[in-house]
PARO-113002 format. One record per residue (C-alpha): x, y, z. Coordinates in Angstrom, 3 decimals, always signed. Layout:
N
<r x="X" y="Y" z="Z"/>
...
//
This chain:
128
<r x="+77.162" y="+125.747" z="+112.264"/>
<r x="+79.056" y="+127.482" z="+115.092"/>
<r x="+81.449" y="+125.749" z="+117.374"/>
<r x="+80.897" y="+126.860" z="+120.943"/>
<r x="+84.571" y="+126.544" z="+121.988"/>
<r x="+86.024" y="+128.201" z="+118.800"/>
<r x="+87.292" y="+131.316" z="+120.560"/>
<r x="+88.964" y="+129.305" z="+123.314"/>
<r x="+90.646" y="+127.003" z="+120.825"/>
<r x="+91.754" y="+129.958" z="+118.667"/>
<r x="+93.246" y="+131.777" z="+121.671"/>
<r x="+94.946" y="+128.566" z="+122.891"/>
<r x="+96.608" y="+128.097" z="+119.548"/>
<r x="+98.057" y="+131.582" z="+119.645"/>
<r x="+99.840" y="+131.035" z="+123.035"/>
<r x="+102.789" y="+128.493" z="+123.213"/>
<r x="+102.723" y="+126.005" z="+126.006"/>
<r x="+105.891" y="+126.030" z="+128.044"/>
<r x="+107.330" y="+122.706" z="+129.248"/>
<r x="+107.194" y="+121.762" z="+132.890"/>
<r x="+110.666" y="+122.878" z="+133.862"/>
<r x="+111.381" y="+125.197" z="+130.998"/>
<r x="+113.096" y="+122.398" z="+129.072"/>
<r x="+111.388" y="+119.252" z="+127.799"/>
<r x="+114.495" y="+117.152" z="+128.652"/>
<r x="+114.391" y="+118.244" z="+132.248"/>
<r x="+110.723" y="+117.369" z="+132.409"/>
<r x="+111.435" y="+113.885" z="+130.949"/>
<r x="+114.221" y="+113.412" z="+133.464"/>
<r x="+111.951" y="+114.407" z="+136.277"/>
<r x="+109.226" y="+111.980" z="+135.257"/>
<r x="+111.834" y="+109.140" z="+134.872"/>
<r x="+113.220" y="+109.876" z="+138.258"/>
<r x="+109.749" y="+109.674" z="+139.727"/>
<r x="+109.126" y="+106.339" z="+138.170"/>
<r x="+112.437" y="+104.985" z="+139.523"/>
<r x="+111.644" y="+106.172" z="+143.012"/>
<r x="+108.172" y="+104.613" z="+142.799"/>
<r x="+109.762" y="+101.270" z="+141.676"/>
<r x="+112.307" y="+101.405" z="+144.543"/>
<r x="+109.516" y="+102.096" z="+146.997"/>
<r x="+107.441" y="+99.116" z="+145.717"/>
<r x="+110.487" y="+96.866" z="+145.916"/>
<r x="+111.245" y="+97.969" z="+149.477"/>
<r x="+107.656" y="+97.273" z="+150.569"/>
<r x="+107.736" y="+93.890" z="+148.890"/>
<r x="+110.961" y="+92.956" z="+150.621"/>
<r x="+109.537" y="+94.173" z="+153.990"/>
<r x="+106.410" y="+92.142" z="+153.548"/>
<r x="+108.392" y="+89.112" z="+152.554"/>
<r x="+110.580" y="+89.315" z="+155.667"/>
<r x="+107.687" y="+89.847" z="+158.037"/>
<r x="+105.483" y="+87.158" z="+156.466"/>
<r x="+107.658" y="+84.079" z="+155.836"/>
<r x="+106.145" y="+81.189" z="+153.970"/>
<r x="+105.259" y="+78.137" z="+156.064"/>
<r x="+107.211" y="+75.096" z="+154.848"/>
<r x="+104.802" y="+72.646" z="+153.223"/>
<r x="+103.857" y="+69.661" z="+155.302"/>
<r x="+105.397" y="+66.503" z="+153.815"/>
<r x="+102.793" y="+64.173" z="+152.381"/>
<r x="+103.553" y="+60.587" z="+151.823"/>
<r x="+103.475" y="+59.999" z="+148.100"/>
<r x="+101.385" y="+57.211" z="+146.702"/>
<r x="+103.256" y="+55.263" z="+143.953"/>
<r x="+101.601" y="+52.998" z="+141.480"/>
<r x="+103.887" y="+50.571" z="+139.709"/>
<r x="+102.907" y="+48.574" z="+136.656"/>
<r x="+104.394" y="+45.088" z="+136.059"/>
<r x="+103.673" y="+42.657" z="+133.313"/>
<r x="+103.041" y="+39.697" z="+135.648"/>
<r x="+102.286" y="+39.192" z="+139.386"/>
<r x="+105.492" y="+39.990" z="+141.357"/>
<r x="+106.912" y="+37.482" z="+143.719"/>
<r x="+107.630" y="+38.332" z="+147.326"/>
<r x="+111.266" y="+39.060" z="+146.549"/>
<r x="+110.367" y="+41.491" z="+143.694"/>
<r x="+107.764" y="+43.198" z="+145.897"/>
<r x="+110.389" y="+43.663" z="+148.595"/>
<r x="+112.847" y="+45.041" z="+146.076"/>
<r x="+110.293" y="+47.563" z="+144.789"/>
<r x="+109.357" y="+48.573" z="+148.267"/>
<r x="+112.978" y="+49.055" z="+149.202"/>
<r x="+113.643" y="+51.170" z="+146.088"/>
<r x="+110.618" y="+53.319" z="+146.854"/>
<r x="+111.665" y="+53.773" z="+150.485"/>
<r x="+115.178" y="+54.809" z="+149.491"/>
<r x="+113.969" y="+57.151" z="+146.715"/>
<r x="+110.876" y="+58.738" z="+148.258"/>
<r x="+111.370" y="+58.200" z="+152.059"/>
<r x="+110.068" y="+55.735" z="+154.606"/>
<r x="+106.588" y="+57.317" z="+154.765"/>
<r x="+105.918" y="+56.534" z="+151.097"/>
<r x="+103.599" y="+53.635" z="+150.403"/>
<r x="+102.753" y="+51.437" z="+147.449"/>
<r x="+99.099" y="+51.656" z="+146.665"/>
<r x="+99.034" y="+48.938" z="+144.001"/>
<r x="+100.963" y="+47.032" z="+141.505"/>
<r x="+98.972" y="+46.450" z="+138.374"/>
<r x="+99.946" y="+44.218" z="+135.394"/>
<r x="+100.236" y="+46.202" z="+132.217"/>
<r x="+100.877" y="+44.566" z="+128.845"/>
<r x="+103.943" y="+45.956" z="+127.081"/>
<r x="+103.427" y="+47.678" z="+123.804"/>
<r x="+104.448" y="+45.662" z="+120.751"/>
<r x="+107.781" y="+46.597" z="+119.324"/>
<r x="+106.205" y="+47.150" z="+115.894"/>
<r x="+103.658" y="+49.682" z="+117.174"/>
<r x="+106.355" y="+51.730" z="+119.010"/>
<r x="+108.445" y="+51.799" z="+115.772"/>
<r x="+105.321" y="+52.894" z="+113.837"/>
<r x="+104.771" y="+55.751" z="+116.322"/>
<r x="+108.348" y="+56.974" z="+115.961"/>
<r x="+108.245" y="+56.850" z="+112.170"/>
<r x="+104.973" y="+58.719" z="+112.149"/>
<r x="+106.366" y="+61.443" z="+114.387"/>
<r x="+109.466" y="+61.808" z="+112.118"/>
<r x="+107.258" y="+62.099" z="+109.016"/>
<r x="+105.118" y="+64.715" z="+110.761"/>
<r x="+108.248" y="+66.761" z="+111.638"/>
<r x="+109.522" y="+66.537" z="+108.016"/>
<r x="+106.171" y="+67.464" z="+106.518"/>
<r x="+105.674" y="+70.400" z="+108.929"/>
<r x="+109.145" y="+71.813" z="+108.029"/>
<r x="+108.199" y="+72.259" z="+104.397"/>
<r x="+106.619" y="+75.351" z="+102.998"/>
<r x="+103.110" y="+75.110" z="+101.630"/>
<r x="+102.995" y="+76.394" z="+98.109"/>
//
């Protein structure tokens, strides 16, 4: 079986290939300098685009707050909640609803914390 490019390959192996600038370190330095110039050009274009195309400030949207309470609030409690929301989120905020939510039992919350602690302990051990 003959290789069609065998004479070309044999001839190429006889000649030594010279580095780009006569020295491989100068060639590496030239390539790195080119990369740095390219990075600076990209940064300059990015800064120019950022200065000519400023972001529009987002339009403020009145947040909707849902508050859960264990029993129906009285008028005074509703006024206190409304005042706290107005001070915290602004005058345009509105309360969508106040829904009663049952508090979790103390025993179930303790059980959840103890299960998480056990999970962390078991996951820290090596499996043999």
